[in-house]
C-alpha positions as CSV (number, residue, x, y, z in Angstrom):
1,M,-300.3,109.6,-64.7
2,E,-303.5,109.9,-62.8
3,I,-306.6,111.3,-64.6
4,S,-309.5,112.7,-62.6
5,D,-312.9,111.1,-63.1
6,D,-314.4,114.6,-62.9
7,V,-315.2,116.0,-66.4
8,D,-314.9,119.7,-65.2
9,A,-311.4,118.9,-63.7
10,Q,-310.4,117.3,-67.0
11,I,-311.5,120.2,-69.0
12,S,-309.7,122.7,-66.8
13,Q,-306.5,120.6,-66.9
14,A,-306.8,120.4,-70.7
15,F,-306.9,124.2,-71.0
16,S,-304.0,124.5,-68.6
17,N,-302.1,122.0,-70.8
18,V,-302.8,124.1,-73.9
19,D,-301.5,127.2,-72.1
20,L,-298.3,125.4,-71.3
21,A,-297.9,124.1,-74.8
22,L,-298.4,127.7,-76.2
23,R,-295.8,129.1,-73.9
24,D,-293.4,126.3,-74.6
25,A,-293.8,126.9,-78.3
26,G,-292.9,130.6,-77.8
27,V,-296.3,132.0,-78.7
28,K,-295.8,135.4,-77.1
29,D,-299.5,136.2,-76.6
30,G,-300.6,132.7,-75.8
31,F,-304.4,132.3,-76.0
32,K,-304.8,135.7,-77.6
33,Q,-303.3,134.2,-80.7
34,V,-305.8,131.2,-80.8
35,F,-308.4,131.4,-83.6
36,S,-309.8,127.9,-83.6
37,I,-310.7,125.4,-80.8
38,K,-311.9,121.8,-81.4
39,S,-312.9,119.9,-78.3
40,Y,-313.5,116.2,-78.4
41,H,-315.7,114.7,-75.7
42,V,-316.4,111.1,-74.6
43,G,-319.8,110.6,-73.0
44,P,-322.7,112.9,-72.8
45,M,-322.2,116.5,-73.9
46,D,-324.6,117.7,-71.2
47,E,-324.9,121.1,-69.4
48,T,-321.9,120.2,-67.2
49,V,-319.6,119.8,-70.1
50,F,-320.9,122.9,-71.9
51,A,-320.8,125.0,-68.7
52,S,-317.2,123.9,-68.0
53,M,-316.1,124.7,-71.5
54,K,-317.7,128.1,-71.4
55,K,-316.2,128.8,-68.0
56,N,-312.7,127.9,-69.1
57,M,-313.0,129.8,-72.4
58,A,-314.0,132.9,-70.4
59,H,-311.0,132.4,-68.1
60,W,-308.4,131.7,-70.8
61,L,-309.8,133.8,-73.6
62,P,-311.5,136.8,-71.9
63,S,-310.9,139.3,-74.8
64,H,-312.0,137.3,-77.8
65,K,-314.0,134.3,-79.0
66,P,-312.3,131.9,-81.5
67,I,-314.2,129.5,-83.6
68,W,-315.3,126.5,-81.4
69,T,-316.2,123.1,-82.7
70,Q,-317.4,120.6,-80.1
71,L,-317.4,116.9,-81.2
72,G,-318.6,113.7,-79.5
73,V,-316.2,110.7,-80.0
74,A,-316.3,107.1,-78.9
75,A,-312.8,107.1,-77.2
76,L,-309.6,109.1,-76.8
77,G,-306.0,108.2,-76.2
78,L,-306.4,106.8,-72.7
79,P,-309.5,105.0,-71.4
80,A,-310.0,107.5,-68.5
81,M,-309.9,110.6,-70.8
82,K,-313.2,112.4,-71.3
83,V,-311.9,115.4,-73.2
84,E,-309.2,116.5,-75.6
85,I,-308.7,120.0,-76.8
86,D,-307.0,120.9,-80.1
87,I,-306.2,124.6,-80.9
88,V,-304.8,126.5,-83.8
89,A,-302.9,129.7,-83.1
90,I,-301.0,132.2,-85.2
91,D,-297.9,133.8,-83.7
92,G,-298.0,136.9,-85.9
93,L,-295.1,138.5,-83.9
94,R,-292.4,136.3,-85.4
95,E,-290.5,137.4,-88.5
């Protein structure tokens, strides 16, 4: 697996991965059901990181704003990783 060096590309890919996971889990309304986002970042949390997160949240969550916690960490699962996104969603449509 090749991981881009570009933090914006990694953040965009992370959101895409979350979308895939939500769909695979059968969450009918996907990101509309997300109520909490935690993003973990290696390296500086500068304007590039913040702007990319805001851009992706506006794209994937255009109709609501879940709780967002942004954390700086020393390392993630692979040395090249600069971001990891953890979400919590409720699929209220299941019985």
